[in-house]
PyMOL Python script that loads the backbone (N, CA, C, O; Angstrom):
from pymol import cmd

cmd.read_pdbstr("""\
ATOM      1  N   MET A   1    -131.240 -20.784  36.690  1.00  0.00           N
ATOM      2  CA  MET A   1    -132.336 -21.568  36.280  1.00  0.00           C
ATOM      3  C   MET A   1    -131.967 -22.803  36.984  1.00  0.00           C
ATOM      4  O   MET A   1    -130.878 -23.342  37.185  1.00  0.00           O
ATOM      5  N   ASP A   2    -133.643 -23.220  37.428  1.00  0.00           N
ATOM      6  CA  ASP A   2    -133.898 -24.369  38.484  1.00  0.00           C
ATOM      7  C   ASP A   2    -133.962 -25.671  37.469  1.00  0.00           C
ATOM      8  O   ASP A   2    -135.046 -25.833  36.909  1.00  0.00           O
ATOM      9  N   PHE A   3    -133.487 -26.096  37.337  1.00  0.00           N
ATOM     10  CA  PHE A   3    -133.423 -27.971  36.613  1.00  0.00           C
ATOM     11  C   PHE A   3    -134.017 -29.516  37.579  1.00  0.00           C
ATOM     12  O   PHE A   3    -134.006 -30.744  37.498  1.00  0.00           O
ATOM     13  N   SER A   4    -134.474 -28.447  38.432  1.00  0.00           N
ATOM     14  CA  SER A   4    -134.205 -29.700  39.471  1.00  0.00           C
ATOM     15  C   SER A   4    -135.481 -30.802  38.942  1.00  0.00           C
ATOM     16  O   SER A   4    -135.162 -31.937  39.296  1.00  0.00           O
ATOM     17  N   GLN A   5    -136.496 -30.799  38.383  1.00  0.00           N
ATOM     18  CA  GLN A   5    -137.790 -30.870  38.426  1.00  0.00           C
ATOM     19  C   GLN A   5    -137.043 -32.473  36.700  1.00  0.00           C
ATOM     20  O   GLN A   5    -137.506 -33.569  36.386  1.00  0.00           O
ATOM     21  N   PHE A   6    -136.031 -31.803  36.244  1.00  0.00           N
ATOM     22  CA  PHE A   6    -135.746 -32.850  35.274  1.00  0.00           C
ATOM     23  C   PHE A   6    -134.832 -33.923  35.681  1.00  0.00           C
ATOM     24  O   PHE A   6    -134.015 -33.853  36.599  1.00  0.00           O
ATOM     25  N   ASN A   7    -135.109 -35.190  34.704  1.00  0.00           N
ATOM     26  CA  ASN A   7    -134.274 -36.108  34.858  1.00  0.00           C
ATOM     27  C   ASN A   7    -132.369 -35.733  34.927  1.00  0.00           C
ATOM     28  O   ASN A   7    -131.983 -34.611  35.256  1.00  0.00           O
ATOM     29  N   GLY A   8    -131.888 -36.284  34.751  1.00  0.00           N
ATOM     30  CA  GLY A   8    -130.167 -36.374  34.803  1.00  0.00           C
ATOM     31  C   GLY A   8    -130.113 -35.762  33.034  1.00  0.00           C
ATOM     32  O   GLY A   8    -129.639 -34.705  32.617  1.00  0.00           O
ATOM     33  N   ALA A   9    -130.831 -36.956  32.223  1.00  0.00           N
ATOM     34  CA  ALA A   9    -130.617 -36.700  31.071  1.00  0.00           C
ATOM     35  C   ALA A   9    -130.848 -35.434  30.295  1.00  0.00           C
ATOM     36  O   ALA A   9    -130.163 -34.812  29.483  1.00  0.00           O
ATOM     37  N   GLU A  10    -132.357 -35.215  30.955  1.00  0.00           N
ATOM     38  CA  GLU A  10    -132.540 -33.517  30.909  1.00  0.00           C
ATOM     39  C   GLU A  10    -132.009 -32.569  31.511  1.00  0.00           C
ATOM     40  O   GLU A  10    -131.953 -31.459  30.980  1.00  0.00           O
ATOM     41  N   GLN A  11    -131.531 -32.794  32.688  1.00  0.00           N
ATOM     42  CA  GLN A  11    -130.703 -31.730  32.690  1.00  0.00           C
ATOM     43  C   GLN A  11    -129.156 -31.369  32.157  1.00  0.00           C
ATOM     44  O   GLN A  11    -128.350 -30.441  32.213  1.00  0.00           O
ATOM     45  N   ALA A  12    -129.273 -32.696  31.613  1.00  0.00           N
ATOM     46  CA  ALA A  12    -127.299 -32.540  30.984  1.00  0.00           C
ATOM     47  C   ALA A  12    -128.064 -31.904  29.478  1.00  0.00           C
ATOM     48  O   ALA A  12    -127.385 -30.983  29.024  1.00  0.00           O
ATOM     49  N   HIS A  13    -129.347 -32.217  28.618  1.00  0.00           N
ATOM     50  CA  HIS A  13    -129.168 -31.607  28.109  1.00  0.00           C
ATOM     51  C   HIS A  13    -130.009 -29.838  27.658  1.00  0.00           C
ATOM     52  O   HIS A  13    -130.260 -29.243  26.609  1.00  0.00           O
ATOM     53  N   MET A  14    -130.176 -29.593  28.985  1.00  0.00           N
ATOM     54  CA  MET A  14    -130.221 -28.395  29.187  1.00  0.00           C
ATOM     55  C   MET A  14    -128.987 -27.335  29.639  1.00  0.00           C
ATOM     56  O   MET A  14    -128.935 -26.107  29.579  1.00  0.00           O
ATOM     57  N   THR A  15    -128.066 -28.286  30.091  1.00  0.00           N
ATOM     58  CA  THR A  15    -127.156 -27.376  30.284  1.00  0.00           C
ATOM     59  C   THR A  15    -126.086 -27.288  29.171  1.00  0.00           C
ATOM     60  O   THR A  15    -125.180 -26.481  28.963  1.00  0.00           O
ATOM     61  N   LYS A  16    -126.498 -28.374  28.544  1.00  0.00           N
ATOM     62  CA  LYS A  16    -125.277 -28.016  26.503  1.00  0.00           C
ATOM     63  C   LYS A  16    -126.167 -27.479  25.677  1.00  0.00           C
ATOM     64  O   LYS A  16    -125.650 -27.145  24.611  1.00  0.00           O
ATOM     65  N   VAL A  17    -127.521 -27.227  25.772  1.00  0.00           N
ATOM     66  CA  VAL A  17    -128.229 -26.153  25.139  1.00  0.00           C
ATOM     67  C   VAL A  17    -127.898 -24.796  25.583  1.00  0.00           C
ATOM     68  O   VAL A  17    -127.725 -23.875  24.785  1.00  0.00           O
ATOM     69  N   ILE A  18    -127.787 -24.638  27.207  1.00  0.00           N
ATOM     70  CA  ILE A  18    -127.014 -23.152  27.311  1.00  0.00           C
ATOM     71  C   ILE A  18    -125.872 -22.804  27.269  1.00  0.00           C
ATOM     72  O   ILE A  18    -125.541 -21.625  27.139  1.00  0.00           O
ATOM     73  N   GLU A  19    -124.889 -23.987  27.394  1.00  0.00           N
ATOM     74  CA  GLU A  19    -123.592 -23.889  26.681  1.00  0.00           C
ATOM     75  C   GLU A  19    -123.516 -23.490  25.684  1.00  0.00           C
ATOM     76  O   GLU A  19    -122.662 -22.644  25.416  1.00  0.00           O
ATOM     77  N   LYS A  20    -124.358 -23.942  24.804  1.00  0.00           N
ATOM     78  CA  LYS A  20    -123.880 -23.762  23.537  1.00  0.00           C
ATOM     79  C   LYS A  20    -124.713 -22.095  22.974  1.00  0.00           C
ATOM     80  O   LYS A  20    -124.401 -21.409  22.001  1.00  0.00           O
ATOM     81  N   LYS A  21    -125.775 -21.855  23.960  1.00  0.00           N
ATOM     82  CA  LYS A  21    -126.384 -20.413  23.515  1.00  0.00           C
ATOM     83  C   LYS A  21    -125.651 -19.484  23.935  1.00  0.00           C
ATOM     84  O   LYS A  21    -125.714 -18.389  23.376  1.00  0.00           O
ATOM     85  N   GLN A  22    -124.839 -19.681  24.944  1.00  0.00           N
ATOM     86  CA  GLN A  22    -123.911 -19.070  25.986  1.00  0.00           C
ATOM     87  C   GLN A  22    -122.315 -18.631  24.813  1.00  0.00           C
ATOM     88  O   GLN A  22    -121.667 -17.586  24.756  1.00  0.00           O
ATOM     89  N   MET A  23    -122.159 -19.880  24.074  1.00  0.00           N
ATOM     90  CA  MET A  23    -120.665 -19.788  23.052  1.00  0.00           C
ATOM     91  C   MET A  23    -121.436 -19.067  21.587  1.00  0.00           C
ATOM     92  O   MET A  23    -120.816 -18.294  20.857  1.00  0.00           O
ATOM     93  N   GLN A  24    -122.596 -19.401  21.386  1.00  0.00           N
ATOM     94  CA  GLN A  24    -123.392 -18.382  20.204  1.00  0.00           C
ATOM     95  C   GLN A  24    -123.240 -16.728  20.494  1.00  0.00           C
ATOM     96  O   GLN A  24    -122.824 -15.911  19.671  1.00  0.00           O
ATOM     97  N   ASP A  25    -123.573 -16.511  21.534  1.00  0.00           N
ATOM     98  CA  ASP A  25    -123.711 -15.244  21.872  1.00  0.00           C
ATOM     99  C   ASP A  25    -121.984 -14.726  22.372  1.00  0.00           C
ATOM    100  O   ASP A  25    -121.983 -13.499  22.272  1.00  0.00           O
ATOM    101  N   PHE A  26    -120.875 -15.108  22.752  1.00  0.00           N
ATOM    102  CA  PHE A  26    -120.184 -14.829  22.536  1.00  0.00           C
ATOM    103  C   PHE A  26    -119.203 -15.069  21.393  1.00  0.00           C
ATOM    104  O   PHE A  26    -118.055 -14.668  21.587  1.00  0.00           O
ATOM    105  N   MET A  27    -119.450 -15.600  20.352  1.00  0.00           N
ATOM    106  CA  MET A  27    -119.177 -15.569  19.132  1.00  0.00           C
ATOM    107  C   MET A  27    -119.535 -14.361  18.333  1.00  0.00           C
ATOM    108  O   MET A  27    -118.826 -13.960  17.410  1.00  0.00           O
ATOM    109  N   LYS A  28    -120.772 -13.722  18.745  1.00  0.00           N
ATOM    110  CA  LYS A  28    -121.394 -12.779  17.843  1.00  0.00           C
ATOM    111  C   LYS A  28    -120.423 -11.652  18.601  1.00  0.00           C
ATOM    112  O   LYS A  28    -119.573 -10.949  18.055  1.00  0.00           O
ATOM    113  N   LEU A  29    -120.853 -11.684  20.259  1.00  0.00           N
ATOM    114  CA  LEU A  29    -119.810 -10.488  20.153  1.00  0.00           C
ATOM    115  C   LEU A  29    -118.588 -10.114  19.774  1.00  0.00           C
ATOM    116  O   LEU A  29    -118.260  -8.961  19.494  1.00  0.00           O
ATOM    117  N   TYR A  30    -117.716 -11.321  19.753  1.00  0.00           N
ATOM    118  CA  TYR A  30    -116.940 -10.796  19.714  1.00  0.00           C
ATOM    119  C   TYR A  30    -116.898 -10.442  17.612  1.00  0.00           C
ATOM    120  O   TYR A  30    -116.376  -9.585  16.898  1.00  0.00           O
ATOM    121  N   SER A  31    -117.421 -11.181  17.471  1.00  0.00           N
ATOM    122  CA  SER A  31    -117.450 -10.820  15.760  1.00  0.00           C
ATOM    123  C   SER A  31    -117.882  -9.196  15.458  1.00  0.00           C
ATOM    124  O   SER A  31    -117.463  -8.601  14.465  1.00  0.00           O
ATOM    125  N   GLY A  32    -118.720  -8.618  16.395  1.00  0.00           N
ATOM    126  CA  GLY A  32    -119.264  -7.799  16.388  1.00  0.00           C
ATOM    127  C   GLY A  32    -117.883  -6.082  16.645  1.00  0.00           C
ATOM    128  O   GLY A  32    -117.689  -4.939  16.232  1.00  0.00           O
ATOM    129  N   LEU A  33    -117.381  -7.030  17.523  1.00  0.00           N
ATOM    130  CA  LEU A  33    -116.271  -6.442  18.429  1.00  0.00           C
ATOM    131  C   LEU A  33    -115.046  -5.958  17.045  1.00  0.00           C
ATOM    132  O   LEU A  33    -114.453  -4.892  16.879  1.00  0.00           O
ATOM    133  N   VAL A  34    -115.020  -7.148  16.289  1.00  0.00           N
ATOM    134  CA  VAL A  34    -113.792  -7.385  14.981  1.00  0.00           C
ATOM    135  C   VAL A  34    -114.489  -6.391  13.957  1.00  0.00           C
ATOM    136  O   VAL A  34    -113.931  -5.323  13.707  1.00  0.00           O
ATOM    137  N   GLU A  35    -115.740  -6.731  13.340  1.00  0.00           N
ATOM    138  CA  GLU A  35    -116.269  -5.414  12.519  1.00  0.00           C
ATOM    139  C   GLU A  35    -116.345  -4.239  12.645  1.00  0.00           C
ATOM    140  O   GLU A  35    -116.250  -3.304  11.849  1.00  0.00           O
ATOM    141  N   LYS A  36    -116.592  -4.337  14.093  1.00  0.00           N
ATOM    142  CA  LYS A  36    -116.482  -2.500  14.557  1.00  0.00           C
ATOM    143  C   LYS A  36    -115.029  -1.845  14.298  1.00  0.00           C
ATOM    144  O   LYS A  36    -114.581  -0.788  13.852  1.00  0.00           O
ATOM    145  N   CYS A  37    -114.608  -2.898  14.755  1.00  0.00           N
ATOM    146  CA  CYS A  37    -112.840  -1.774  15.057  1.00  0.00           C
ATOM    147  C   CYS A  37    -112.080  -2.104  13.548  1.00  0.00           C
ATOM    148  O   CYS A  37    -111.183  -1.329  13.216  1.00  0.00           O
ATOM    149  N   PHE A  38    -112.449  -3.312  12.578  1.00  0.00           N
ATOM    150  CA  PHE A  38    -111.997  -3.387  11.824  1.00  0.00           C
ATOM    151  C   PHE A  38    -111.930  -2.186  10.525  1.00  0.00           C
ATOM    152  O   PHE A  38    -111.079  -1.757   9.747  1.00  0.00           O
ATOM    153  N   ASN A  39    -113.634  -1.913  10.882  1.00  0.00           N
ATOM    154  CA  ASN A  39    -114.316  -0.729  10.053  1.00  0.00           C
ATOM    155  C   ASN A  39    -113.674   0.748   9.976  1.00  0.00           C
ATOM    156  O   ASN A  39    -113.334   1.531   9.089  1.00  0.00           O
ATOM    157  N   ALA A  40    -113.699   0.692  11.859  1.00  0.00           N
ATOM    158  CA  ALA A  40    -113.225   2.323  11.902  1.00  0.00           C
ATOM    159  C   ALA A  40    -111.994   2.063  11.726  1.00  0.00           C
ATOM    160  O   ALA A  40    -111.672   2.801  10.794  1.00  0.00           O
ATOM    161  N   CYS A  41    -110.791   1.270  12.148  1.00  0.00           N
ATOM    162  CA  CYS A  41    -109.458   1.414  12.287  1.00  0.00           C
ATOM    163  C   CYS A  41    -108.173   1.143  11.207  1.00  0.00           C
ATOM    164  O   CYS A  41    -107.036   1.614  11.177  1.00  0.00           O
ATOM    165  N   ALA A  42    -108.870   0.175  10.341  1.00  0.00           N
ATOM    166  CA  ALA A  42    -108.448  -0.546   9.165  1.00  0.00           C
ATOM    167  C   ALA A  42    -108.451   0.806   8.083  1.00  0.00           C
ATOM    168  O   ALA A  42    -109.378   1.287   7.432  1.00  0.00           O
ATOM    169  N   GLN A  43    -107.194   1.146   8.173  1.00  0.00           N
ATOM    170  CA  GLN A  43    -107.226   2.157   6.802  1.00  0.00           C
ATOM    171  C   GLN A  43    -105.970   1.787   5.441  1.00  0.00           C
ATOM    172  O   GLN A  43    -106.289   2.008   4.273  1.00  0.00           O
ATOM    173  N   ASP A  44    -104.986   1.386   5.689  1.00  0.00           N
ATOM    174  CA  ASP A  44    -104.173   1.231   4.981  1.00  0.00           C
ATOM    175  C   ASP A  44    -103.770  -0.005   4.616  1.00  0.00           C
ATOM    176  O   ASP A  44    -103.159  -0.757   5.375  1.00  0.00           O
ATOM    177  N   PHE A  45    -104.035  -0.235   3.641  1.00  0.00           N
ATOM    178  CA  PHE A  45    -103.966  -2.214   2.804  1.00  0.00           C
ATOM    179  C   PHE A  45    -102.641  -1.915   2.477  1.00  0.00           C
ATOM    180  O   PHE A  45    -102.121  -2.896   3.008  1.00  0.00           O
ATOM    181  N   THR A  46    -101.768  -1.328   2.029  1.00  0.00           N
ATOM    182  CA  THR A  46    -100.492  -1.728   1.579  1.00  0.00           C
ATOM    183  C   THR A  46     -99.632  -2.257   2.079  1.00  0.00           C
ATOM    184  O   THR A  46     -98.723  -2.727   1.394  1.00  0.00           O
ATOM    185  N   SER A  47     -99.641  -2.363   3.595  1.00  0.00           N
ATOM    186  CA  SER A  47     -99.010  -3.341   4.459  1.00  0.00           C
ATOM    187  C   SER A  47     -99.480  -4.471   5.211  1.00  0.00           C
ATOM    188  O   SER A  47    -100.702  -4.333   5.258  1.00  0.00           O
ATOM    189  N   LYS A  48     -99.121  -5.609   5.879  1.00  0.00           N
ATOM    190  CA  LYS A  48     -99.320  -6.674   6.105  1.00  0.00           C
ATOM    191  C   LYS A  48     -99.579  -6.110   7.716  1.00  0.00           C
ATOM    192  O   LYS A  48    -100.671  -6.535   8.091  1.00  0.00           O
ATOM    193  N   ALA A  49     -99.028  -5.432   8.588  1.00  0.00           N
ATOM    194  CA  ALA A  49     -98.270  -4.654   9.607  1.00  0.00           C
ATOM    195  C   ALA A  49     -99.736  -3.758   9.398  1.00  0.00           C
ATOM    196  O   ALA A  49    -100.307  -3.423   8.360  1.00  0.00           O
ATOM    197  N   LEU A  50    -100.146  -3.481  11.078  1.00  0.00           N
ATOM    198  CA  LEU A  50    -100.959  -2.236  11.609  1.00  0.00           C
ATOM    199  C   LEU A  50     -99.982  -1.045  11.436  1.00  0.00           C
ATOM    200  O   LEU A  50     -98.817  -1.444  11.419  1.00  0.00           O
ATOM    201  N   THR A  51    -100.103   0.267  11.305  1.00  0.00           N
ATOM    202  CA  THR A  51     -99.864   1.387  11.657  1.00  0.00           C
ATOM    203  C   THR A  51     -99.580   1.799  13.068  1.00  0.00           C
ATOM    204  O   THR A  51    -100.032   1.062  13.944  1.00  0.00           O
ATOM    205  N   THR A  52     -99.021   2.673  13.365  1.00  0.00           N
ATOM    206  CA  THR A  52     -99.243   3.244  15.163  1.00  0.00           C
ATOM    207  C   THR A  52    -100.552   3.662  15.412  1.00  0.00           C
ATOM    208  O   THR A  52    -101.280   3.321  16.345  1.00  0.00           O
ATOM    209  N   ASN A  53    -100.890   4.775  14.084  1.00  0.00           N
ATOM    210  CA  ASN A  53    -102.347   5.075  14.247  1.00  0.00           C
ATOM    211  C   ASN A  53    -103.432   3.611  14.601  1.00  0.00           C
ATOM    212  O   ASN A  53    -103.977   3.305  15.662  1.00  0.00           O
ATOM    213  N   GLU A  54    -103.459   2.958  13.338  1.00  0.00           N
ATOM    214  CA  GLU A  54    -104.243   1.872  13.418  1.00  0.00           C
ATOM    215  C   GLU A  54    -103.781   0.569  14.528  1.00  0.00           C
ATOM    216  O   GLU A  54    -104.362  -0.384  14.010  1.00  0.00           O
ATOM    217  N   SER A  55    -103.217   0.141  15.490  1.00  0.00           N
ATOM    218  CA  SER A  55    -102.899  -0.059  16.076  1.00  0.00           C
ATOM    219  C   SER A  55    -103.336   0.602  17.655  1.00  0.00           C
ATOM    220  O   SER A  55    -103.746  -0.085  18.591  1.00  0.00           O
ATOM    221  N   THR A  56    -103.139   2.067  17.683  1.00  0.00           N
ATOM    222  CA  THR A  56    -103.890   2.748  18.624  1.00  0.00           C
ATOM    223  C   THR A  56    -105.657   2.721  18.844  1.00  0.00           C
ATOM    224  O   THR A  56    -106.417   2.579  19.802  1.00  0.00           O
ATOM    225  N   CYS A  57    -105.813   2.977  17.161  1.00  0.00           N
ATOM    226  CA  CYS A  57    -107.287   2.493  17.242  1.00  0.00           C
ATOM    227  C   CYS A  57    -108.078   1.505  17.749  1.00  0.00           C
ATOM    228  O   CYS A  57    -108.944   1.514  18.623  1.00  0.00           O
ATOM    229  N   VAL A  58    -107.481   0.367  16.813  1.00  0.00           N
ATOM    230  CA  VAL A  58    -107.610  -0.712  17.519  1.00  0.00           C
ATOM    231  C   VAL A  58    -108.016  -1.012  18.992  1.00  0.00           C
ATOM    232  O   VAL A  58    -109.011  -1.488  19.538  1.00  0.00           O
ATOM    233  N   GLN A  59    -106.837  -0.535  19.389  1.00  0.00           N
ATOM    234  CA  GLN A  59    -106.922  -0.681  21.689  1.00  0.00           C
ATOM    235  C   GLN A  59    -107.880  -0.026  21.985  1.00  0.00           C
ATOM    236  O   GLN A  59    -108.824  -0.494  22.622  1.00  0.00           O
ATOM    237  N   ASN A  60    -107.810   1.226  21.561  1.00  0.00           N
ATOM    238  CA  ASN A  60    -109.116   2.331  21.940  1.00  0.00           C
ATOM    239  C   ASN A  60    -110.746   1.750  21.817  1.00  0.00           C
ATOM    240  O   ASN A  60    -111.641   1.808  22.659  1.00  0.00           O
ATOM    241  N   CYS A  61    -110.757   1.193  20.480  1.00  0.00           N
ATOM    242  CA  CYS A  61    -112.186   0.728  19.794  1.00  0.00           C
ATOM    243  C   CYS A  61    -112.651  -0.257  20.670  1.00  0.00           C
ATOM    244  O   CYS A  61    -113.678  -0.102  21.330  1.00  0.00           O
ATOM    245  N   THR A  62    -111.752  -1.555  20.730  1.00  0.00           N
ATOM    246  CA  THR A  62    -111.311  -2.697  22.128  1.00  0.00           C
ATOM    247  C   THR A  62    -112.224  -2.031  23.368  1.00  0.00           C
ATOM    248  O   THR A  62    -113.431  -1.989  23.607  1.00  0.00           O
ATOM    249  N   ASP A  63    -111.174  -1.600  23.944  1.00  0.00           N
ATOM    250  CA  ASP A  63    -111.426  -1.048  25.178  1.00  0.00           C
ATOM    251  C   ASP A  63    -112.680  -0.128  25.753  1.00  0.00           C
ATOM    252  O   ASP A  63    -112.786   0.244  26.922  1.00  0.00           O
ATOM    253  N   LYS A  64    -113.728   0.195  24.533  1.00  0.00           N
ATOM    254  CA  LYS A  64    -114.362   1.045  24.692  1.00  0.00           C
ATOM    255  C   LYS A  64    -115.608  -0.090  24.373  1.00  0.00           C
ATOM    256  O   LYS A  64    -116.509  -0.111  25.212  1.00  0.00           O
ATOM    257  N   PHE A  65    -115.683  -0.736  23.580  1.00  0.00           N
ATOM    258  CA  PHE A  65    -116.467  -1.970  23.248  1.00  0.00           C
ATOM    259  C   PHE A  65    -116.644  -2.474  24.669  1.00  0.00           C
ATOM    260  O   PHE A  65    -117.710  -2.605  25.271  1.00  0.00           O
ATOM    261  N   LEU A  66    -115.252  -2.769  25.161  1.00  0.00           N
ATOM    262  CA  LEU A  66    -115.427  -4.377  26.038  1.00  0.00           C
ATOM    263  C   LEU A  66    -116.354  -3.055  27.669  1.00  0.00           C
ATOM    264  O   LEU A  66    -117.318  -3.234  28.414  1.00  0.00           O
ATOM    265  N   LYS A  67    -115.586  -2.155  27.537  1.00  0.00           N
ATOM    266  CA  LYS A  67    -115.920  -1.306  29.201  1.00  0.00           C
ATOM    267  C   LYS A  67    -117.235  -1.417  28.406  1.00  0.00           C
ATOM    268  O   LYS A  67    -117.746  -2.470  28.785  1.00  0.00           O
ATOM    269  N   HIS A  68    -118.185  -0.721  27.305  1.00  0.00           N
ATOM    270  CA  HIS A  68    -119.824  -0.629  27.316  1.00  0.00           C
ATOM    271  C   HIS A  68    -120.197  -2.085  27.228  1.00  0.00           C
ATOM    272  O   HIS A  68    -121.391  -2.255  27.470  1.00  0.00           O
ATOM    273  N   SER A  69    -119.514  -3.212  26.946  1.00  0.00           N
ATOM    274  CA  SER A  69    -120.527  -4.751  27.295  1.00  0.00           C
ATOM    275  C   SER A  69    -120.515  -4.750  28.654  1.00  0.00           C
ATOM    276  O   SER A  69    -121.496  -5.132  29.291  1.00  0.00           O
ATOM    277  N   GLU A  70    -119.650  -4.416  29.103  1.00  0.00           N
ATOM    278  CA  GLU A  70    -119.479  -4.772  30.868  1.00  0.00           C
ATOM    279  C   GLU A  70    -120.112  -3.947  31.142  1.00  0.00           C
ATOM    280  O   GLU A  70    -120.578  -4.494  32.141  1.00  0.00           O
ATOM    281  N   ARG A  71    -120.747  -2.690  31.120  1.00  0.00           N
ATOM    282  CA  ARG A  71    -121.612  -1.885  31.788  1.00  0.00           C
ATOM    283  C   ARG A  71    -123.032  -1.942  31.325  1.00  0.00           C
ATOM    284  O   ARG A  71    -123.922  -1.632  32.117  1.00  0.00           O
ATOM    285  N   VAL A  72    -123.323  -2.328  30.065  1.00  0.00           N
ATOM    286  CA  VAL A  72    -124.347  -3.171  29.728  1.00  0.00           C
ATOM    287  C   VAL A  72    -124.930  -4.102  30.570  1.00  0.00           C
ATOM    288  O   VAL A  72    -126.054  -4.119  31.073  1.00  0.00           O
ATOM    289  N   GLY A  73    -123.656  -5.161  30.681  1.00  0.00           N
ATOM    290  CA  GLY A  73    -124.286  -6.469  31.532  1.00  0.00           C
ATOM    291  C   GLY A  73    -124.725  -6.545  33.038  1.00  0.00           C
ATOM    292  O   GLY A  73    -125.526  -7.373  33.472  1.00  0.00           O
ATOM    293  N   ALA A  74    -123.890  -5.252  34.023  1.00  0.00           N
ATOM    294  CA  ALA A  74    -124.106  -4.987  34.643  1.00  0.00           C
ATOM    295  C   ALA A  74    -125.347  -4.284  35.189  1.00  0.00           C
ATOM    296  O   ALA A  74    -125.770  -4.275  36.345  1.00  0.00           O
ATOM    297  N   ARG A  75    -125.888  -3.632  33.974  1.00  0.00           N
ATOM    298  CA  ARG A  75    -127.250  -3.073  34.369  1.00  0.00           C
ATOM    299  C   ARG A  75    -128.079  -3.851  34.152  1.00  0.00           C
ATOM    300  O   ARG A  75    -129.143  -3.615  34.725  1.00  0.00           O
ATOM    301  N   PHE A  76    -128.029  -5.191  33.207  1.00  0.00           N
ATOM    302  CA  PHE A  76    -128.967  -6.306  32.694  1.00  0.00           C
ATOM    303  C   PHE A  76    -129.238  -6.991  34.131  1.00  0.00           C
ATOM    304  O   PHE A  76    -130.355  -7.459  34.351  1.00  0.00           O
ATOM    305  N   ALA A  77    -127.970  -7.070  35.355  1.00  0.00           N
ATOM    306  CA  ALA A  77    -127.568  -8.272  36.296  1.00  0.00           C
ATOM    307  C   ALA A  77    -128.594  -7.071  37.120  1.00  0.00           C
ATOM    308  O   ALA A  77    -129.554  -7.684  37.587  1.00  0.00           O
ATOM    309  N   GLU A  78    -128.694  -5.462  37.462  1.00  0.00           N
ATOM    310  CA  GLU A  78    -129.349  -4.721  37.963  1.00  0.00           C
ATOM    311  C   GLU A  78    -130.603  -5.346  37.934  1.00  0.00           C
ATOM    312  O   GLU A  78    -131.219  -6.108  38.680  1.00  0.00           O
ATOM    313  N   HIS A  79    -130.806  -4.790  36.829  1.00  0.00           N
ATOM    314  CA  HIS A  79    -132.561  -4.931  36.391  1.00  0.00           C
ATOM    315  C   HIS A  79    -133.077  -6.659  36.444  1.00  0.00           C
ATOM    316  O   HIS A  79    -134.243  -7.051  36.469  1.00  0.00           O
ATOM    317  N   ASN A  80    -131.786  -7.535  36.453  1.00  0.00           N
ATOM    318  CA  ASN A  80    -132.891  -9.011  36.698  1.00  0.00           C
ATOM    319  C   ASN A  80    -132.943  -9.041  38.263  1.00  0.00           C
ATOM    320  O   ASN A  80    -134.036  -9.335  38.748  1.00  0.00           O
ATOM    321  N   ALA A  81    -131.809  -8.752  39.196  1.00  0.00           N
ATOM    322  CA  ALA A  81    -132.040  -8.435  40.398  1.00  0.00           C
ATOM    323  C   ALA A  81    -133.339  -7.346  40.860  1.00  0.00           C
ATOM    324  O   ALA A  81    -134.403  -7.617  41.416  1.00  0.00           O
ATOM    325  N   GLY A  82    -133.208  -7.029  40.748  1.00  0.00           N
ATOM    326  CA  GLY A  82    -134.916  -6.083  41.154  1.00  0.00           C
ATOM    327  C   GLY A  82    -136.098  -6.637  40.821  1.00  0.00           C
ATOM    328  O   GLY A  82    -137.076  -6.500  41.555  1.00  0.00           O
ATOM    329  N   GLU A  83    -136.151  -7.382  39.586  1.00  0.00           N
ATOM    330  CA  GLU A  83    -137.530  -7.975  39.310  1.00  0.00           C
ATOM    331  C   GLU A  83    -137.156  -9.435  39.941  1.00  0.00           C
ATOM    332  O   GLU A  83    -137.830 -10.282  39.353  1.00  0.00           O
ATOM    333  N   CYS A  84    -136.310 -10.028  40.941  1.00  0.00           N
ATOM    334  CA  CYS A  84    -136.467 -10.966  41.433  1.00  0.00           C
ATOM    335  C   CYS A  84    -136.656 -10.894  43.066  1.00  0.00           C
ATOM    336  O   CYS A  84    -136.850 -11.898  43.751  1.00  0.00           O
ATOM    337  N   VAL A  85    -136.562  -9.444  43.631  1.00  0.00           N
ATOM    338  CA  VAL A  85    -137.114  -8.865  44.534  1.00  0.00           C
ATOM    339  C   VAL A  85    -138.682  -8.948  44.907  1.00  0.00           C
ATOM    340  O   VAL A  85    -139.125  -8.305  45.859  1.00  0.00           O
TER     341      VAL A  85
END
""", "prot")
cmd.dss("prot")
cmd.show_as("cartoon", "prot")
cmd.util.cbc("prot")
cmd.orient("prot")
């Protein structure tokens, strides 16, 4: 995004707004990951520690979730690059 038409204070404000939005998006992604994997994997509430099965499930869940997010981001970037041409 080009902020060259804004003065310094406006540029700083826009940068701050964008950074805040990026943090909100990251927290939403992280919260979604935690909720999804907890619901899918947490099954034994009699112990503080994860069972081996739960630990494996969490690892697989996070790997799949992050790979999916990466792929969606790549497709989004490809789509945006196509519109700019």
